[in-house]
Every structure is written in C-alpha cells, then in structure tokens.
N, C-alpha and C positions, 0 to 999 in steps of 0.2 A: 420255112416251116409251115406245112399244111394246117389248115384250121381245125381244130379238133372236132370230131364228129359226134356232139352231144346234142341231145334233142333239146330244143328250148320250150321245156314245159315245166318249168320251176319259178313260179312268179314269187315265191318267197325267198329268193336269194337276195343277200345284200352282201355290199363290199363297202366297209367303212374304215375310217382310222380310229384306233383306241390307244390308251394306254395300258400296258401290260408288262409286269415285272420290270418296272422303272424304265420302259424304254417305248418308244412309239412303234406301233405295228399297224399292218394292213389286215383287217379282220374279214373273214368270208363266213358267212352263214346261211343256211339253206335247209329247207324241209328235206327229209332223206332222199338222197339219190345216190346209187351204186356208181354210176358213171361219175358224178362230181366227186364223190368220197374217192375214187381211185384217182381222179385226175389230181385232185388237191394232193394227194399222197406223191405222186409222179412229180409232182413239181416242187416237192421239197416243204410243204406244210407242216406245221406242228399244230396238233390238235389241243385245245384247251378246254376243260372242263368248265371252268369259270365263265367263260363268255358263250361256251357251247359252239365253238366254231374253228375254223383253220386259220393260222396267222402266220404273218412273215414280217421281219424287219423291214422297216420303210427303206433301209439301205440295200435290200435286196430285190425287193418288188414294189411297183406302183399299181395304183387302181387301174390305170389305163392298161397296164400289162397283164393284169389279171382279167380284166374284161376281154382282151383279146385271147389270151391263153385258154381261158375257159369255155369261151364261145357261147355264153348264155346270157340272156337279157336280164337285167337286174329290176327290182321292184323299186319303187319311189320311196325316199327317205321317210315321208309321212304315212307310209303304209300301214295299217293297223292290223294286219293279221299276224298271228302269233308264229314266230320263227321255230319250225321243227314239228309243226303240226300239219299234215296234209289235208287238204279239202276232201270232204265227202264227195264220193263219185268220181273223183279225179287221179284214180290209181293207174297210171299208164294207159288211159284210154279203155280202162275195164268199164263193164255195165255198172250203172249206178248202185244199184242193189249191192253187187260184188263189193264195190268200192267201200259202201257203208258198213258191210260186214268186217271187211278189214280195218276199218276204223274204229269199230267196236273191239276188235282184238286187241289194238293198240292202247285203248283206253284201259281195257282189261289188264295189261301188262303193266300199265304205269300205276294203276291201284296196286299191283302186287309188287312195286318198287323194282321191277327189272331194270337194269342199267340202260342207258340211251343207246349204247353200241349194240347191246342184245336185242333190243326192241327194232332198232334200224335193220339189222341182219335179218331177223325171222320175219319182219314185215317184207322184205325184199324177197324173201325166198317164196313166200305165200303168193306175191305178185306175179312172180315169175312162172309160178305152177298154173296160175289162172290165165296169163297171157298166153300160155301154151295151147290152151283150150277156150278160145274167147266165146264161143257159142254155149259153154256148159254153164248151168245155173249154179249159184254160191253153194247150193246144198246138194247138188248131184254128183257127189264124190263116191266111189267105190274101191274096193279092195284092188280090182283088177286095175282100175286107173291110176292109182298110186303105185303098185307095182311095175306099171308100164313106163310111168314116169321115172321112177327111181332107178329102173335100169337104163333108160335112152339118157337121162340127164347126169347120171353119176357114175355108174358102171361102164358104160360105152365111152364115155369121155374122161374115163381114168380120173375122176377127180378123187380128193383124199377122203379118208376115213371121216376124219373130224368135220369136213364140210358136208358129207352126207349126214352125218349124225346130226348137224345143226339143222339141216332141211327136215329130218324127221321129227326133232323137237319142236321146229315151228308149225308144221302141218297137224301135229297132236295139240298143240295150245289152239289153234283154229278150230279143231273139232270139239275140244273140250268147250270153249267158249261158247259155241253155237249148238252143243248139245247134239253133235252129229256122230252118235255111237252105235247106229244101227249096223248090223253085220259085222259087230266087234271090230270097228275101225280103229278104235285106241289101241289094239294089241298088235301095233305095227312093230314088227321085229326090226331090232338095229343090227348093223353089219358088224360081223366078227372081227375084233381089233387084233391086229398083230402085235406082237411084243418083240421088241428088239433090244439088244444090250446097248446103252448110251456110249457115245464117244465122250471119253473123260479126259480133259487135260491134267498132264502131270504138274506137280508144284513148279518144276523148273520151267515149263511152258508158260504157266499163268505168271510167274514172276518175270519171264522175259517180256511178255505182253506189257506189263505195268512198267517196266524199265524202258521200253522203246515207246511209250506213249508220253511224249513230251508235253503237250498240251496239257495243263493243270485242270482245266474243266473237264477234258475227256477223261484223264486219268482217274479223278474222283470219280467220275460217274462209274466208270469199270469196277474200281475197288469197292464202291459202295454197293453195288449189286452183287457181286461176288461174295465179298463178306457177309452180307446180311440177308443174301437170299433174296433179293427184291426183283419184282417185275420192273420192266422199264418204266412203264407208266406210274408205278409207285414212287420210284425215285423221282421222277419229274415233278410230282406233285408235293414234294415234302417242303415244309416250311421250317424256319429256324426255331421256332417254339417245339417242332417234333423232335428236335434232338436234345434229349435229356441226358445231359453229359455226367451229372452227378449220381443219377441211377444207372449209367450206363446202359441206356436202352435207346432205342429210335421208336417214336409211335407211328405206326402206318394207319392211317385213317381212310375208311372208305375203299379198302381194297377189293380184290376180287369177291363177287357176291355181296358188296357192300358191307363188308366185315372188318372191323378194326382189329389190330394186333399189335404186339410188340416184339422187338426183335432185339438181340445183344449187340452193343456198341463197342468195339474194342478201342483201345488207346491208339492203336495205328490210324485206324479210319478217322477218329476224332482229330488228331494231328492234321491229317489231310483236309478234313472239313473246315479246320479252323483256318488253315491256309487259303482254302478257296473262298471262304467269307471275307477275309481280310483284303483280298483282290476284287472280288465282285459284290459284295455287300449283299 
C-alpha cells in the first residue's frame, strides 16, 4: 500500500491511548485538516465529541499502524498547544496577515457557538479560496472574483448544491467578520435548489431490513433512528439517562444547531433498547 500523500504540516496531531465507552481505544486528535479528516474517515474511524477526535478500538488498530497510515509526524506528549486551534499565520502557507484574519473568523464563530464541524468546514472553504489566489490581500475581494471562483470550483467541477451553499455561507461570514461589504459583497446569491421526490421505503421493505439484520447492535440502531427520526450522530451520543421510559420519551441533547428536543419512545423500541443494554451495558 502506497504511503498516503498528506502534507506533514499539522504539528498539533496526537495519537494516544484512552478509555472510551468502557473500552480501550486509540485516539487521534489534530487541528482541523481536510486531508486528515477524510483519511480518518476512510480508515473506519469513529468521531467522539467527548474527546474531540477520531478513535479505533485497540483490537482494530495500533499507534504504529496509524502513524504509518496517516503519514503525518505527531507532536510530543508534553506539547502545550491547544488541540483544535490553528496557529496564527500557518493556514496552508498563506500570508501571515491572511492567516490571522482566518483565525479571527474562527474565534468569532466559536463565540457564536457554532459546532466544531461547521467551524472546521467553513474555515477549510475560506482557506481553499485564498490558496487559489495566493498573491491576493485578505481584503482584496470583489464580486467578479467570487463569481469566477464559484463557477470554476463548484459549477465546472459539478459539486453538489449543499457544498456550494456551505462555501457561500463561509465566505459571507468571513466578509461579515471583517466588515468587507463594499460593492454589496454580502448580497451573494445562493444557487437554485432542485426539489426531488424522495425515495420512500414501504413498510414491508422496512420490516425486511429489520428482520434480516441479525446483529443486535446494528438492528437496535436502525430501529431507533427510523422510529424516532434521529440523525446518526444523535443516536450514537445517547446515554442511558436520556431514555425516559416512564415518560415514553427520548431526550436528544445538543442536536443540530446545538438544540435539545424530545421524541416519542415506543414500547417496541424500549424493548429493543433493554435487550441491547442487558448485553452491552
């Protein structure tokens, strides 16, 4: 297997052993990097908000294997830099002033309590934009430049509506933070969204999926997200205290937009959850 071509410019990356969900794991933490994010995903890593990193059970992966597969030099254990915080002026070899402006945007988003995933995604879009024009000053942004980049990067490459929309959100926040609204830059038009009828499974097809899923953990997860309308991340973050059987409710904490909500809990799902708990605690 060829060594992954990842730039070795992430000094904040750490690979350590931890205890997580009553098991020993290998934990990978790093300041945001699109390359490392995708690589961890491809290697089957699971993301944990608790430790803010990607993890593997020790039975699946060793520290040495991850060092080799990620292809990035790690920091020393006693390094004092904060994980997840990029250094000023070190944004993919961008000019120091531009890097500092992106860092200011990051701080602004954190103060507004954007999620870590949203912050990382938006910062990545802005960095990619400035990498495309390395000689351009942080404030030398025009409508024509945005229009040209929008076409070349998203239309010509046939990227999805949602990806293009995220990029527009990102650059608008950057403009807002630095008050770059000359020439009406904030009035960037969003792409027209197509509307399609969803493919809906019939009740018989859903029952067949549950019936053919023999693994208790997988079946419980599928039934839970289907019955309660949960996002996969919300289901994975559930704790026993969130299951309020007497009330017939499940409490979802810190969902999309950092909002809590309650969803109905059926007797059938409660029975499945109790079987799961008895086996896995």
